[in-house]
C-alpha positions in Angstrom: 201.8 -77.4 -261.7 200.8 -74.4 -264.4 199.3 -71.1 -263.3 196.0 -72.2 -264.9 196.1 -75.5 -263.1 196.9 -73.5 -259.8 194.4 -71.0 -260.7 191.5 -73.8 -261.2 192.7 -75.6 -257.8 192.6 -72.5 -256.0 189.0 -71.6 -257.3 187.8 -74.9 -256.5 188.9 -75.0 -253.0 187.2 -71.4 -252.6 183.8 -72.7 -254.0 183.9 -75.8 -251.5 184.4 -73.2 -248.5 181.4 -71.5 -249.9 179.6 -74.5 -249.8 180.7 -75.5 -246.4 180.0 -72.1 -245.1 176.4 -72.5 -246.4 175.9 -75.7 -244.8 176.6 -74.2 -241.4 174.9 -71.0 -241.8 171.7 -72.3 -240.1 168.7 -70.3 -238.5 169.1 -68.7 -235.3 167.0 -66.6 -233.0 168.1 -62.9 -231.7 168.9 -64.2 -228.2 171.1 -66.8 -229.6 173.1 -64.2 -231.6 173.0 -62.2 -228.4 174.6 -65.0 -226.7 177.2 -65.7 -229.1 178.3 -62.1 -229.4 178.6 -62.1 -225.3 180.7 -65.1 -225.3 183.1 -63.5 -227.9 183.1 -60.1 -226.1 184.2 -61.9 -222.9 187.0 -63.7 -224.5 188.1 -60.3 -226.1 187.6 -58.4 -222.8 189.8 -61.5 -221.0 192.7 -61.0 -223.9 192.6 -57.1 -223.8 192.8 -57.6 -219.6 195.9 -59.7 -220.1 197.6 -57.3 -222.5 196.9 -54.4 -220.4 198.6 -56.2 -217.5 201.4 -56.8 -219.5 201.6 -53.6 -221.1 200.7 -51.5 -218.1 198.1 -49.5 -219.3 194.1 -50.2 -219.3 192.2 -51.3 -222.5 188.6 -52.2 -222.9 185.7 -52.3 -225.5 183.6 -49.1 -225.2 181.1 -50.0 -227.6 180.4 -52.7 -230.5 178.3 -52.0 -233.5 177.2 -54.8 -235.9 175.1 -54.3 -239.0 174.1 -57.9 -240.3 172.4 -58.6 -243.3 169.9 -61.3 -242.8 166.9 -63.3 -244.3 163.9 -63.5 -241.9 161.2 -66.1 -241.1 158.4 -66.6 -238.8 157.5 -70.5 -237.7 153.6 -71.3 -237.0 154.3 -71.6 -233.2 155.2 -67.7 -233.6 159.0 -67.7 -233.5 161.1 -65.4 -235.2 164.0 -67.1 -236.9 166.9 -65.0 -238.5 169.7 -66.4 -241.0 172.6 -64.5 -242.2 172.8 -64.2 -246.0 175.5 -66.1 -248.0 178.2 -64.8 -250.0 176.5 -63.3 -253.3 173.0 -63.0 -251.8 171.3 -59.8 -250.9 168.6 -59.0 -248.4 166.6 -55.9 -247.7 166.5 -56.9 -243.8 169.4 -55.8 -241.8 169.7 -56.3 -237.8 171.8 -53.2 -236.2 173.1 -54.2 -232.9 175.0 -51.7 -230.7 176.6 -53.1 -227.5 177.9 -50.3 -224.9 179.1 -50.5 -221.4 176.2 -50.4 -218.9 176.9 -47.5 -216.3 177.8 -48.7 -212.7 174.6 -47.4 -211.1 172.3 -49.5 -213.6 174.2 -52.6 -212.3 173.5 -52.1 -208.5 169.8 -53.7 -208.7 171.2 -56.9 -209.7 175.0 -57.0 -208.8 176.0 -58.9 -205.9 177.1 -56.7 -203.1 180.9 -56.9 -202.3 180.3 -57.5 -198.9 178.3 -60.9 -199.5 180.6 -64.0 -199.6 181.7 -65.3 -202.9 181.1 -68.8 -203.5 183.9 -70.3 -205.2 182.3 -74.0 -205.1 182.2 -75.6 -208.6 178.6 -76.5 -210.3 179.6 -80.0 -209.2 178.7 -79.3 -205.6 175.0 -78.4 -206.3 172.5 -81.0 -204.9 171.5 -83.4 -207.5 173.1 -81.6 -210.6 173.9 -84.2 -213.5 176.5 -83.8 -216.2 174.0 -82.6 -218.7 172.8 -80.0 -216.7 176.5 -78.6 -215.7 177.4 -78.6 -219.7 173.9 -76.7 -220.3 175.3 -74.0 -217.6 178.3 -74.1 -219.1 177.2 -73.0 -222.6 175.8 -69.6 -221.3 179.2 -68.8 -219.1 178.0 -70.4 -215.9 180.9 -72.4 -214.4 180.7 -71.9 -210.8 177.6 -71.4 -208.0 179.1 -67.7 -207.9 178.3 -67.2 -211.6 174.8 -69.1 -211.0 174.0 -67.0 -208.0 175.1 -63.8 -210.4 172.6 -65.2 -213.0 169.7 -65.9 -210.7 169.2 -62.3 -208.7 165.4 -62.1 -209.5 162.5 -64.5 -210.5 162.8 -63.1 -214.0 166.2 -64.0 -214.5 165.7 -67.6 -213.0 162.9 -68.0 -215.7 165.2 -66.7 -218.5 167.8 -69.1 -217.1 165.4 -72.0 -217.2 164.3 -71.1 -220.9 167.8 -71.1 -222.2 169.4 -74.2 -220.7 165.8 -76.1 -220.6 166.6 -76.5 -217.0 163.5 -76.6 -214.9 162.7 -73.3 -212.9 162.3 -75.5 -209.8 165.5 -77.3 -210.3 167.3 -74.0 -210.3 165.5 -72.8 -207.4 166.4 -75.8 -205.4 170.1 -75.1 -205.9 169.7 -71.4 -205.0 167.5 -72.1 -202.2 164.8 -70.5 -203.2 161.1 -71.2 -202.7 159.5 -73.2 -205.3 156.3 -75.0 -206.5 156.3 -78.3 -208.0 153.0 -79.4 -208.4 148.9 -78.2 -207.8 146.4 -80.7 -206.7 144.1 -80.7 -208.6 145.3 -79.0 -211.6 141.6 -77.5 -212.2 138.6 -77.2 -210.0 135.9 -74.8 -209.2 136.2 -71.6 -207.5 135.9 -72.0 -203.6 137.4 -75.3 -203.5 140.1 -76.4 -201.7 143.7 -76.8 -203.5 146.6 -78.4 -202.1 150.4 -76.8 -203.5 153.4 -78.6 -203.0 157.1 -77.5 -203.4 160.0 -76.3 -201.1 161.9 -73.8 -199.5 158.6 -72.4 -198.0 160.2 -71.8 -194.2 158.3 -70.8 -191.6 155.0 -68.6 -192.2 155.3 -65.6 -193.8 152.4 -63.3 -192.5 152.9 -61.1 -195.5 152.8 -64.1 -197.9 150.4 -64.5 -200.9 149.1 -67.2 -202.9 147.7 -65.6 -206.5 145.5 -67.5 -208.8 145.3 -65.4 -212.0 146.5 -62.2 -210.0 143.6 -62.7 -207.4 144.8 -63.7 -203.8 143.7 -67.3 -202.0 142.9 -67.9 -198.5 145.8 -69.9 -197.1 144.3 -72.3 -194.8 147.6 -74.6 -193.8 151.2 -73.9 -194.1 154.3 -76.1 -193.8 157.6 -75.9 -195.6 156.7 -77.7 -198.5 153.3 -78.0 -198.8 150.0 -75.2 -198.6 146.4 -75.7 -198.6 144.3 -72.7 -199.9 140.9 -71.8 -201.0 140.6 -71.0 -204.6 139.3 -67.5 -205.2 136.4 -66.5 -207.7 138.3 -66.7 -210.8 137.4 -68.3 -214.3 139.2 -69.6 -217.2 142.8 -71.0 -217.6 145.8 -69.0 -215.9 149.0 -69.5 -213.5 149.4 -69.4 -209.8 152.7 -68.6 -207.7 153.4 -67.6 -204.2 155.3 -64.5 -202.9 157.5 -65.3 -199.7 159.4 -62.8 -198.1 158.8 -60.6 -201.0 160.1 -63.4 -203.4 158.1 -64.8 -206.2 158.2 -68.4 -206.6 157.8 -70.3 -210.1 154.7 -70.3 -212.1 152.4 -73.4 -212.4 149.5 -73.4 -214.9 146.0 -73.4 -213.3 142.3 -73.9 -214.8 139.4 -72.6 -212.9 136.5 -75.3 -214.0 133.2 -73.1 -213.8 129.5 -74.0 -214.5 127.9 -71.0 -215.8 123.8 -71.9 -216.6 122.4 -68.8 -218.8 119.2 -68.5 -220.3 119.4 -66.9 -223.3 115.7 -66.6 -224.3 112.1 -67.9 -223.9 110.8 -69.0 -227.6 106.8 -68.8 -227.8 105.2 -70.9 -230.4 103.3 -69.6 -232.1 104.7 -66.0 -231.7 101.3 -64.4 -231.7 99.1 -66.7 -229.4 95.1 -66.4 -228.9 93.4 -67.0 -226.1 92.5 -70.5 -225.5 95.0 -72.0 -228.0 97.8 -74.1 -226.9 101.0 -72.4 -226.5 104.4 -74.1 -226.4 107.0 -72.0 -224.2 110.8 -73.3 -224.5 113.6 -71.7 -222.8 116.7 -71.5 -224.6 119.4 -72.9 -221.6 123.1 -73.3 -222.6 126.1 -74.1 -220.0 128.7 -71.4 -221.0 131.0 -72.6 -218.4 134.1 -74.9 -219.1 132.8 -77.7 -216.9 130.0 -80.1 -216.8 127.5 -79.5 -214.5 125.5 -82.3 -212.4 122.0 -82.8 -212.4 119.9 -79.6 -211.4 116.6 -78.0 -210.8 114.3 -75.7 -213.4 111.3 -73.7 -212.7 108.7 -71.8 -214.7 106.8 -69.0 -213.4 103.7 -67.8 -215.1 102.0 -64.5 -214.2 104.1 -64.5 -210.9 102.7 -68.0 -209.7 105.7 -70.5 -209.2 105.4 -73.8 -211.3 106.1 -77.1 -210.0 110.3 -77.5 -210.0 111.3 -80.0 -212.4 114.5 -82.1 -212.6 117.2 -81.3 -215.3 119.9 -83.4 -216.5 123.5 -82.6 -216.5 124.6 -80.3 -219.0 128.4 -80.2 -220.5 130.3 -77.2 -221.6 129.0 -75.0 -224.6 125.8 -77.6 -224.7 122.7 -76.2 -225.4 119.9 -77.9 -223.2 117.4 -80.2 -225.1 116.0 -81.7 -222.0 111.9 -81.8 -221.8 112.1 -79.7 -218.6 113.0 -76.6 -220.6 109.7 -76.5 -222.6 106.0 -76.8 -221.6 102.7 -76.4 -222.9 99.8 -74.0 -221.6 96.5 -72.1 -222.7 96.3 -68.3 -221.4 93.4 -65.9 -221.5 93.6 -62.9 -223.6 96.0 -60.0 -222.3 99.4 -59.6 -221.3 101.4 -62.4 -219.2 104.8 -62.9 -217.9 106.8 -66.0 -218.6 109.8 -66.4 -216.3 112.3 -69.5 -216.4 114.8 -69.9 -214.1 118.0 -72.6 -214.1 118.8 -74.1 -210.6 116.5 -72.3 -208.4 117.8 -73.4 -205.3 121.5 -72.5 -205.8 122.6 -76.1 -205.5 125.7 -75.5 -208.4 128.6 -72.8 -207.7 127.2 -70.9 -210.8 129.8 -68.5 -212.4 127.0 -65.6 -212.8 123.5 -66.3 -211.5 122.1 -62.9 -212.8 122.0 -64.7 -216.3 120.5 -68.0 -215.1 117.1 -66.4 -215.2 115.2 -64.8 -217.9 111.7 -63.3 -218.1 109.7 -62.6 -221.3 106.2 -60.7 -221.5 103.6 -62.0 -224.4 100.7 -60.6 -225.4 97.7 -63.0 -225.9 95.2 -61.7 -228.4 91.2 -62.3 -227.9 90.2 -65.1 -229.8 87.2 -65.2 -232.4 85.4 -68.2 -231.3 82.3 -69.6 -233.1 80.3 -72.0 -231.1 77.4 -73.9 -232.6 74.9 -76.1 -231.1 73.8 -79.0 -233.4 71.1 -81.7 -232.6 72.5 -84.2 -235.3 75.1 -86.8 -234.5 78.2 -87.0 -236.2 80.1 -90.5 -236.0 82.9 -89.9 -238.4 84.8 -87.3 -240.1 85.5 -89.3 -243.3 84.4 -87.5 -246.3 84.1 -90.7 -248.4 82.0 -92.1 -245.9 79.8 -89.6 -244.1 77.2 -88.6 -246.5 73.9 -87.5 -246.4 71.7 -90.4 -247.4 68.1 -90.2 -248.2 67.6 -93.2 -246.2 66.2 -92.6 -242.7 68.1 -95.8 -241.5 71.4 -94.4 -242.2 73.0 -91.6 -240.4 76.6 -91.0 -240.5 76.1 -87.1 -239.2 75.7 -83.6 -240.9 77.8 -83.8 -244.0 77.8 -79.8 -244.1 80.3 -79.8 -241.0 82.6 -81.6 -243.2 82.8 -78.9 -245.7 84.6 -76.7 -243.1 87.7 -79.3 -242.8 87.4 -80.8 -246.7 87.3 -78.9 -250.1 86.2 -80.8 -253.4 86.6 -80.1 -256.8 83.5 -77.9 -257.1 80.8 -76.8 -254.6 77.2 -75.9 -255.4 76.3 -72.2 -255.3 74.2 -71.6 -252.5 71.7 -69.5 -254.6 71.3 -71.0 -257.7 72.4 -74.8 -257.0 74.6 -74.7 -259.9 78.3 -76.4 -259.9 80.9 -74.0 -259.5 84.8 -74.4 -258.9 86.5 -74.7 -255.5 89.9 -76.2 -255.6 89.7 -76.2 -259.3 90.2 -73.2 -261.0 88.2 -74.1 -263.9 86.2 -77.3 -265.5 84.9 -78.1 -269.3 83.5 -81.3 -270.5 83.5 -82.6 -274.2 80.9 -85.0 -275.8 81.5 -88.9 -276.4 78.2 -89.9 -277.8 79.3 -93.1 -279.1 79.9 -94.2 -275.5 76.9 -92.6 -274.1 79.6 -90.6 -271.9 81.5 -87.2 -271.4 84.7 -86.3 -270.4 84.6 -83.6 -267.5 88.3 -81.9 -267.0 89.3 -80.0 -264.0 92.3 -77.9 -263.9 93.5 -77.9 -260.1 94.7 -74.5 -258.4 98.6 -74.5 -257.9 98.2 -73.4 -254.0 96.0 -75.8 -252.6 97.7 -77.5 -249.5 96.7 -80.0 -246.7 96.3 -79.2 -243.1 99.9 -81.0 -242.9 101.5 -78.7 -245.2 101.7 -81.2 -248.4 100.4 -79.9 -251.7 97.2 -81.1 -252.9 97.8 -83.0 -256.4 95.8 -84.6 -259.1 97.4 -87.9 -257.7 95.2 -87.1 -254.5 92.0 -86.1 -256.6 92.7 -89.6 -258.3 93.0 -91.6 -255.2 90.1 -90.0 -253.6 87.8 -91.0 -256.1 89.2 -94.5 -256.6 88.8 -95.1 -252.9 85.3 -93.9 -253.2 84.2 -96.2 -255.7 85.5 -99.1 -253.7 83.7 -97.8 -250.5 80.3 -97.4 -252.4 80.6 -100.5 -254.4 77.2 -102.1 -253.8 75.8 -103.1 -257.3 73.0 -100.6 -256.6 75.1 -97.6 -255.9 75.0 -94.9 -258.6 78.6 -93.8 -258.3 79.7 -97.3 -260.1 77.9 -96.4 -263.0 78.4 -92.5 -263.4 82.2 -92.7 -263.0 83.4 -94.8 -265.9 87.4 -93.9 -266.1 89.6 -91.3 -264.5 92.6 -90.1 -266.1 95.5 -87.7 -265.0 96.4 -85.6 -268.0 99.3 -84.0 -266.5 100.5 -82.4 -263.1 97.4 -80.0 -262.9 94.6 -81.5 -265.0 92.6 -84.5 -264.5 89.7 -85.8 -266.2 86.5 -88.2 -265.4 84.6 -90.2 -268.1 80.9 -90.1 -266.7 77.6 -91.8 -267.6 75.4 -88.9 -269.4 72.3 -90.3 -270.8 71.6 -88.5 -273.9 67.9 -87.3 -274.7 65.7 -88.5 -277.8 66.1 -86.1 -280.7 62.5 -85.0 -280.5 63.2 -84.4 -276.5 66.5 -82.0 -277.4 64.3 -79.2 -278.3 63.1 -78.9 -274.9 64.9 -75.4 -273.4 65.3 -77.1 -270.0 68.6 -79.1 -271.4 70.0 -79.7 -268.0 67.3 -82.5 -267.1 68.1 -85.9 -267.8 65.9 -88.8 -268.0 67.0 -91.4 -265.7 65.8 -95.1 -265.9 64.4 -96.5 -262.8 67.2 -98.8 -262.4 69.6 -96.1 -262.5 68.4 -94.2 -259.6 70.6 -93.3 -256.7 70.1 -95.9 -254.1 71.4 -95.5 -250.5 74.3 -97.8 -249.3 73.4 -100.0 -246.5 75.3 -99.5 -243.1 76.5 -103.3 -242.9 78.0 -103.1 -246.3 80.6 -100.2 -245.1 83.5 -101.5 -243.1 85.9 -99.5 -240.9 88.8 -98.4 -243.2 92.3 -98.8 -241.9 94.4 -99.7 -244.9 93.2 -99.0 -248.6 95.1 -102.1 -249.9 92.7 -104.2 -247.7 89.5 -103.0 -249.9 88.2 -105.6 -252.3 89.1 -105.1 -255.9 85.6 -104.7 -257.8 85.5 -105.5 -261.6 84.0 -102.3 -262.9 86.8 -100.2 -260.7 90.6 -99.3 -261.4 93.1 -101.2 -258.9 94.6 -98.8 -256.5 97.0 -100.9 -254.3 99.0 -99.3 -252.3 102.4 -99.7 -254.4 100.5 -98.8 -257.5 99.1 -95.3 -255.9 102.9 -93.5 -255.8 103.0 -94.1 -259.6 100.4 -92.6 -261.6 100.2 -92.7 -265.6 100.2 -89.4 -267.2 97.8 -89.7 -270.2 98.6 -87.1 -273.0 95.3 -86.5 -274.7 94.0 -83.1 -276.6 92.2 -80.4 -274.6 88.6 -80.9 -274.6 86.6 -77.9 -276.0 85.9 -75.4 -273.2 82.1 -75.0 -272.3 80.6 -72.2 -270.6 79.7 -73.1 -267.1 76.4 -71.3 -266.8 75.0 -72.2 -269.9 75.7 -75.8 -269.8 75.4 -76.7 -266.0 76.3 -80.2 -264.9 73.3 -82.6 -264.3 72.1 -82.6 -260.4 73.6 -86.2 -259.8 77.3 -85.7 -261.5 77.4 -82.2 -259.6 76.9 -83.2 -256.4 79.5 -86.2 -257.1 82.0 -83.9 -257.8 81.6 -82.1 -254.6 83.2 -84.7 -252.6 85.8 -83.9 -250.3 89.5 -84.7 -251.5 91.7 -86.7 -249.1 95.2 -87.0 -248.9 96.9 -90.1 -250.7 99.8 -89.8 -248.0 97.7 -90.0 -244.8 94.3 -91.8 -245.6 95.4 -95.4 -244.7 96.1 -94.1 -240.9 93.8 -95.4 -238.6 93.4 -92.0 -236.9 91.9 -90.4 -240.1 88.3 -91.1 -239.2 88.6 -89.3 -236.1 91.2 -86.1 -236.7 91.4 -86.0 -240.6 93.8 -84.0 -242.7 91.9 -81.9 -245.2 92.3 -78.9 -247.1 89.4 -76.5 -245.9 89.6 -73.4 -243.7 89.7 -75.1 -240.4 91.3 -78.2 -239.1 90.4 -80.8 -236.4 91.8 -80.1 -232.8 89.5 -82.6 -231.2 86.7 -84.7 -232.2 84.2 -86.5 -229.6 81.3 -87.7 -231.8 79.1 -87.7 -229.1 79.9 -84.3 -227.4 82.0 -81.9 -229.4 84.1 -81.1 -232.4 86.8 -78.3 -232.2 87.8 -76.8 -235.5 91.0 -74.4 -235.4 91.7 -72.0 -238.3 94.0 -73.2 -241.1 96.2 -70.1 -241.8 97.5 -71.5 -245.3 94.2 -72.1 -246.5 93.9 -71.4 -250.4 91.8 -68.6 -250.1 93.4 -66.5 -247.3 93.4 -67.3 -243.5 89.8 -67.7 -242.0 88.7 -64.5 -239.9 87.6 -66.8 -237.1 90.3 -68.5 -234.8 88.2 -71.4 -233.8 84.7 -73.1 -234.5 83.5 -75.3 -231.5 80.6 -77.5 -232.5 78.6 -79.0 -229.7 76.6 -82.1 -230.0 73.5 -81.7 -227.8 71.4 -84.4 -229.2 67.7 -83.9 -228.2 65.9 -81.1 -229.9 64.7 -79.4 -226.4 67.7 -79.1 -225.2 69.2 -77.3 -228.3 66.1 -75.0 -228.1 66.7 -74.4 -224.7 70.6 -73.3 -224.9 70.0 -71.4 -227.9 67.1 -69.4 -226.1 69.7 -68.6 -223.3 72.3 -67.3 -226.0 75.0 -69.7 -225.0 75.7 -70.3 -228.7 76.6 -67.9 -231.5 74.4 -70.2 -234.0 72.7 -73.4 -233.9 70.8 -76.2 -236.1 67.6 -77.4 -235.4 64.9 -79.4 -237.4 62.7 -77.2 -239.3 59.2 -76.5 -237.9 57.0 -73.8 -238.5 56.6 -73.2 -234.6 60.6 -72.9 -234.4 60.8 -70.5 -237.1 58.1 -68.4 -235.7 59.8 -68.5 -232.5 63.3 -67.1 -233.5 62.4 -65.1 -236.5 60.7 -62.5 -234.2 63.7 -62.2 -232.4 66.3 -59.2 -233.5 69.3 -61.1 -232.1 68.9 -64.1 -234.3 69.0 -64.3 -237.9 66.9 -67.3 -239.1 67.6 -69.2 -242.2 65.6 -72.3 -243.5 67.2 -74.6 -245.8 66.7 -75.4 -248.2 64.8 -72.6 -248.9 62.3 -74.4 -251.6 61.3 -77.3 -249.2 63.1 -76.4 -245.5 64.4 -79.4 -243.8 66.7 -77.5 -241.5 66.5 -74.4 -239.5 69.6 -72.4 -239.3 70.2 -69.8 -236.3 72.9 -67.4 -236.1 73.6 -64.2 -234.1 73.1 -61.1 -235.5 76.7 -60.1 -234.7 77.9 -63.1 -237.0 78.6 -61.4 -240.4 79.8 -63.0 -243.6 81.7 -60.5 -246.2 79.7 -62.3 -249.0 75.8 -63.0 -249.1 76.0 -66.9 -248.3 73.1 -69.3 -246.7 74.9 -70.0 -243.5 74.8 -73.9 -244.2 76.9 -74.1 -247.1 80.1 -73.2 -245.3 82.0 -72.5 -248.4 83.1 -68.8 -247.8 83.3 -69.8 -243.6 86.8 -68.3 -243.8 85.0 -65.0 -244.3 83.1 -65.3 -241.0 83.4 -62.7 -238.8 81.9 -60.9 -235.8 80.8 -57.3 -236.3 80.8 -56.6 -232.5 82.1 -58.1 -229.2 80.4 -61.5 -228.0 79.6 -62.2 -224.6 82.7 -63.5 -222.5 80.6 -66.9 -222.0 81.4 -67.8 -225.5 85.3 -67.1 -224.9 85.3 -64.6 -227.9 87.3 -62.0 -227.0 87.5 -59.0 -229.1 85.6 -58.0 -232.7 87.2 -58.5 -235.9 
């Protein structure tokens, strides 16, 4: 073999050794390294002892220092692992170990006394020990019972030996005849419950013994050499338990204290600023903060120190927020300060962790209710604005239509002073001529901020729907509306137009200055609808289609064709008023397309006016609450109550006693004179040119703008200038 071949072979063997070292260089923990070094020191000490004996002089390792260059890694379970750097590899981490002999005095605490017997028995004599356990003990230098005793002088040393060998703590304690715990029954429980602890080597009862749950002492009820029965102390959460017997601590067992902690965190008030007499919803924010499910329990509300009836509540899981019906209720309160309290488990049936948080108290302020009460002699049978119309015929009476303007709004309204048509939910309107067809196109642009009482926005689709339904409900051949509205077109999402009949004057009649007056043939006069021709409306798609009316089947209403047409020429509203028969038609209350087919609509409708219907009894009373999102601002009154008194003498009597803030009477000169001379009433005959009704209102009822009371178009601005009698439930002035 040549020198070069020899060098190559030598290098190859060296590389093979390096690769082999890399395979053996596995990760280790610091304790493993200390164990290995200690074993090497033991072997070295044994060697030195032999040499000392042979040579007649004492030799021993006084100190050992090691600097180890390592790579460090932390595992997901929190362990720190090291690996010695390989040849040619560098690392900034260096472990410095300095081993020195321990002083004699430092060993006294753990060293067995010389006067104690030394057991020379082998490990095989330990009860029940297996070959695998012997190998595990041998691996850390324990070869005899004496070695085992030296390694287990304290509870901490026993626990460390268990960790190093993987042998159960209780097994080591059995070999050492030390007290040990094997099982706790149950492994979790409520504070105050009885717990059975099984183990061994307890001996006779030690008067100083202690059973500790998470550091808290438990009451010992029974004691035997292998079994304890105790009462669990008031502890929470997970932890450990152990027993101290004759000054020695047993091994640890895991324990979880299951708890029920019913906590009331808040009382929610809806609305947050209630008014007197308003329906208030109160709801308790209740949660089980414990780690155990509760059984069924009871709850109780208290209002102004008056306990309400106790109610049942179902079980509540850990960290579950209650949705039980018993945590909420509704009530009405008078004006003033009130105290509301909610208590979970008032009779303490549960072992609650913290009873102090199971009760919550809240004070609420209820503001005085500004309520207007009106007495009316007219019956009202329906609140549907498409059916309830003031017809001139004395045989038909669906009730006063002026009430509906509190609930519904139309495209426009009639000015109370001039009678001219002015916009309402529409921001503006205009018309253009169409002489060839003897019609005109009237266009309306809707406000963007109009919403119905259910919160949905009022759109041009709702306007089209309203007039299509109105045409069908009034489909009698003698009904003027069929001939007036010839077509309806949705121009875009804010503009809708109507093609209406507009009879033109003869050329010689056009010179007349009174251009807003239109001749109407006798056959075109508006005829009231016969009561028998109007059927109760349950679904829109049940209405029979009329030849002169556009179809509005339910499945077609959802899709409205957008017609792109040029914008008509604007016309000044004051200079070119609408004819009366068209103006009245354009004031019809708009109904919601999405809700009108509900059977309950005629009794509790959804409009867009300043007030919304709370209750309606056609023979007795209508209760209207303020609609806070009304397009022209929240009403200054909270509620309007209209009492239907029927007989005139009854209305006159209650008005005279000032039980009501306003009243509607039939107009007579006698009644006008009777009330007009009284300073506490404002008397308004309507209409002014030929009075038919007499409106009375308390002098304390004000309007921000001048307005005839019966028109209701600015009802959201009504207010009381001073306090009203408590009989009317109006508390406080605006």
